[in-house]
C-alpha positions as a Markdown table, in Angstrom:
| # | Residue | x | y | z |
|---|---|---|---|---|
| 1 | Met | 10.1 | 0.1 | -12.9 |
| 2 | Arg | 11.3 | -3.2 | -11.5 |
| 3 | Leu | 9.7 | -5.0 | -8.6 |
| 4 | Ser | 12.1 | -6.5 | -6.1 |
| 5 | Thr | 12.2 | -10.2 | -5.3 |
| 6 | Lys | 9.9 | -9.4 | -2.3 |
| 7 | Gly | 7.1 | -8.5 | -4.6 |
| 8 | Arg | 7.8 | -11.1 | -7.3 |
| 9 | Tyr | 8.4 | -14.1 | -4.9 |
| 10 | Gly | 5.8 | -13.0 | -2.4 |
| 11 | Leu | 3.2 | -12.9 | -5.1 |
| 12 | Lys | 4.3 | -16.4 | -6.3 |
| 13 | Ala | 4.0 | -17.6 | -2.7 |
| 14 | Ile | 0.5 | -16.4 | -2.1 |
| 15 | Ile | -0.6 | -17.7 | -5.5 |
| 16 | Ser | 0.9 | -21.1 | -4.6 |
| 17 | Ile | -0.8 | -21.1 | -1.2 |
| 18 | Gly | -4.2 | -20.2 | -2.7 |
| 19 | Ala | -3.9 | -22.7 | -5.5 |
| 20 | Asn | -3.1 | -25.6 | -3.2 |
| 21 | Glu | -5.1 | -24.9 | 0.0 |
| 22 | Glu | -8.1 | -27.0 | -0.9 |
| 23 | Asn | -6.5 | -30.0 | 0.9 |
| 24 | Gly | -5.7 | -28.0 | 4.0 |
| 25 | Pro | -2.9 | -25.6 | 5.0 |
| 26 | Val | 0.1 | -25.4 | 2.6 |
| 27 | Ser | 3.6 | -25.9 | 4.0 |
| 28 | Leu | 6.4 | -23.6 | 3.4 |
| 29 | Lys | 8.5 | -26.5 | 2.3 |
| 30 | Tyr | 5.9 | -27.2 | -0.5 |
| 31 | Val | 5.8 | -23.6 | -1.6 |
| 32 | Ala | 9.6 | -23.3 | -1.6 |
| 33 | Glu | 10.1 | -26.5 | -3.7 |
| 34 | Ser | 7.3 | -25.8 | -6.1 |
| 35 | Glu | 8.2 | -22.1 | -6.7 |
| 36 | Gly | 12.0 | -22.4 | -6.5 |
| 37 | Ile | 12.3 | -20.0 | -3.5 |
| 38 | Ser | 14.6 | -20.6 | -0.6 |
| 39 | Glu | 12.7 | -21.6 | 2.5 |
| 40 | Ala | 14.6 | -19.0 | 4.6 |
| 41 | Tyr | 13.6 | -16.1 | 2.3 |
| 42 | Leu | 10.1 | -17.5 | 2.0 |
| 43 | Glu | 9.7 | -17.2 | 5.8 |
| 44 | Gln | 10.4 | -13.5 | 5.6 |
| 45 | Leu | 7.8 | -13.0 | 2.8 |
| 46 | Val | 5.2 | -15.1 | 4.6 |
| 47 | Ala | 5.7 | -13.0 | 7.7 |
| 48 | Leu | 4.9 | -9.8 | 5.7 |
| 49 | Leu | 1.8 | -11.5 | 4.1 |
| 50 | Lys | 0.7 | -12.7 | 7.6 |
| 51 | Lys | 1.2 | -9.3 | 9.1 |
| 52 | Gly | -0.7 | -7.7 | 6.2 |
| 53 | Gly | -3.7 | -9.9 | 7.0 |
| 54 | Leu | -3.5 | -11.8 | 3.7 |
| 55 | Ile | -2.7 | -15.2 | 5.0 |
| 56 | Val | -3.2 | -17.1 | 8.3 |
| 57 | Ser | -1.1 | -19.9 | 9.8 |
| 58 | Thr | -1.9 | -23.2 | 11.5 |
| 59 | Arg | 0.7 | -24.8 | 13.8 |
| 60 | Gly | 1.3 | -28.5 | 14.1 |
| 61 | Ala | 2.2 | -31.6 | 12.0 |
| 62 | Lys | -0.5 | -30.7 | 9.5 |
| 63 | Gly | 0.1 | -27.0 | 9.8 |
| 64 | Gly | 0.9 | -24.4 | 7.2 |
| 65 | Tyr | -0.7 | -21.4 | 5.5 |
| 66 | Lys | -4.1 | -20.5 | 4.0 |
| 67 | Leu | -5.5 | -17.4 | 2.6 |
| 68 | Ala | -7.2 | -15.1 | 5.1 |
| 69 | Lys | -10.0 | -14.3 | 2.6 |
| 70 | Glu | -11.4 | -15.8 | -0.6 |
| 71 | Pro | -9.1 | -15.3 | -3.6 |
| 72 | Asn | -11.7 | -13.1 | -5.3 |
| 73 | Glu | -11.5 | -10.7 | -2.4 |
| 74 | Leu | -7.7 | -10.2 | -2.5 |
| 75 | Ile | -6.6 | -7.5 | -4.8 |
| 76 | Val | -3.1 | -7.8 | -6.4 |
| 77 | Gly | -2.3 | -4.2 | -5.8 |
| 78 | Asn | -3.0 | -4.6 | -2.1 |
| 79 | Ile | -0.8 | -7.7 | -2.0 |
| 80 | Leu | 2.1 | -5.9 | -3.7 |
| 81 | Lys | 1.7 | -2.9 | -1.4 |
| 82 | Val | 2.1 | -5.2 | 1.6 |
| 83 | Leu | 5.2 | -6.7 | 0.1 |
| 84 | Glu | 6.8 | -3.7 | -1.5 |
| 85 | Gly | 5.2 | -0.6 | 0.0 |
| 86 | Ser | 4.6 | 1.9 | -2.7 |
| 87 | Ile | 4.8 | 0.7 | -6.3 |
| 88 | Asn | 5.4 | 4.0 | -8.0 |
| 89 | Val | 7.8 | 4.3 | -10.8 |
| 90 | Val | 9.6 | 7.4 | -9.5 |
| 91 | Glu | 9.9 | 8.8 | -5.9 |
| 92 | Cys | 8.1 | 12.1 | -6.6 |
| 93 | Ile | 4.8 | 10.4 | -7.5 |
| 94 | Ser | 2.5 | 9.8 | -4.5 |
| 95 | Asp | 0.4 | 6.6 | -3.9 |
| 96 | Asp | -2.5 | 8.3 | -5.6 |
| 97 | Gly | -0.5 | 8.9 | -8.7 |
| 98 | Lys | 0.1 | 12.6 | -8.4 |
| 99 | Cys | 3.4 | 14.5 | -8.7 |
| 100 | Glu | 4.6 | 15.8 | -5.3 |
| 101 | Cys | 8.1 | 17.2 | -6.0 |
| 102 | Asn | 9.4 | 20.7 | -5.6 |
| 103 | Ala | 9.5 | 21.3 | -9.3 |
| 104 | Ile | 5.9 | 20.3 | -10.0 |
| 105 | Asn | 5.3 | 23.3 | -12.2 |
| 106 | Ser | 8.5 | 23.0 | -14.2 |
| 107 | Cys | 8.9 | 19.2 | -14.5 |
| 108 | Ser | 9.1 | 18.2 | -18.1 |
| 109 | Thr | 8.5 | 14.5 | -17.4 |
| 110 | Lys | 5.7 | 14.8 | -14.8 |
| 111 | Leu | 3.0 | 13.7 | -17.2 |
| 112 | Val | 4.7 | 10.5 | -18.3 |
| 113 | Trp | 5.4 | 9.4 | -14.7 |
| 114 | Glu | 1.8 | 10.1 | -13.7 |
| 115 | Lys | 0.4 | 8.2 | -16.7 |
| 116 | Val | 2.7 | 5.2 | -16.2 |
| 117 | Thr | 1.9 | 5.1 | -12.5 |
| 118 | Glu | -1.8 | 5.3 | -13.3 |
| 119 | Ala | -1.6 | 2.5 | -15.8 |
| 120 | Ile | 0.2 | 0.2 | -13.4 |
| 121 | Asn | -2.2 | 0.9 | -10.6 |
| 122 | Asn | -5.2 | 0.3 | -13.0 |
| 123 | Val | -3.9 | -3.1 | -13.8 |
| 124 | Val | -2.9 | -4.3 | -10.3 |
| 125 | Asn | -5.9 | -2.7 | -8.5 |
| 126 | Asn | -8.4 | -4.3 | -10.9 |
| 127 | Met | -6.9 | -7.8 | -10.7 |
| 128 | Thr | -7.8 | -10.3 | -8.1 |
| 129 | Leu | -5.7 | -13.2 | -6.7 |
| 130 | Lys | -8.4 | -15.5 | -8.1 |
| 131 | Glu | -7.4 | -14.5 | -11.6 |
| 132 | Leu | -3.8 | -15.3 | -11.0 |
| 133 | Ile | -4.6 | -18.6 | -9.3 |
| 134 | Asp | -6.9 | -19.7 | -12.2 |
| 135 | Asp | -4.1 | -18.8 | -14.7 |
| 136 | Tyr | -1.6 | -20.7 | -12.6 |
| 137 | Lys | -3.7 | -23.8 | -12.4 |
| 138 | Glu | -4.5 | -23.6 | -16.1 |
| 139 | Gly | -0.8 | -23.5 | -16.9 |
| 140 | Arg | -0.2 | -26.7 | -14.8 |
| 141 | Ser | -2.8 | -28.7 | -16.6 |
């Protein structure tokens, strides 16, 4: 499974916003420069994050973006779902990790896809944005 740039860059963007908002709203220009993401593409990602209720914006000269909730309240799996939609490894696995194809009783690979999806969901649904922000800040020190 490979996440698209929406998921990868969107997660980088929200981490950057969360890690730098202690001095007020974070500008898109700052996020774009610090994360190496084009500002035009970042605008699309930020729109998804805002629509998903994960960030809020402030207009004006000192405007920018802040997290809508505390970082420990934001679950990585929910952030990825806002950016990517479903993060299943194959189309026939539902969001709850169960096989939903027509060949459910004769599928020789069903078990592996269910277990891989379950493992991924266990990781992203048990990890908070705070963990990623702390790791990000630690790496910059």
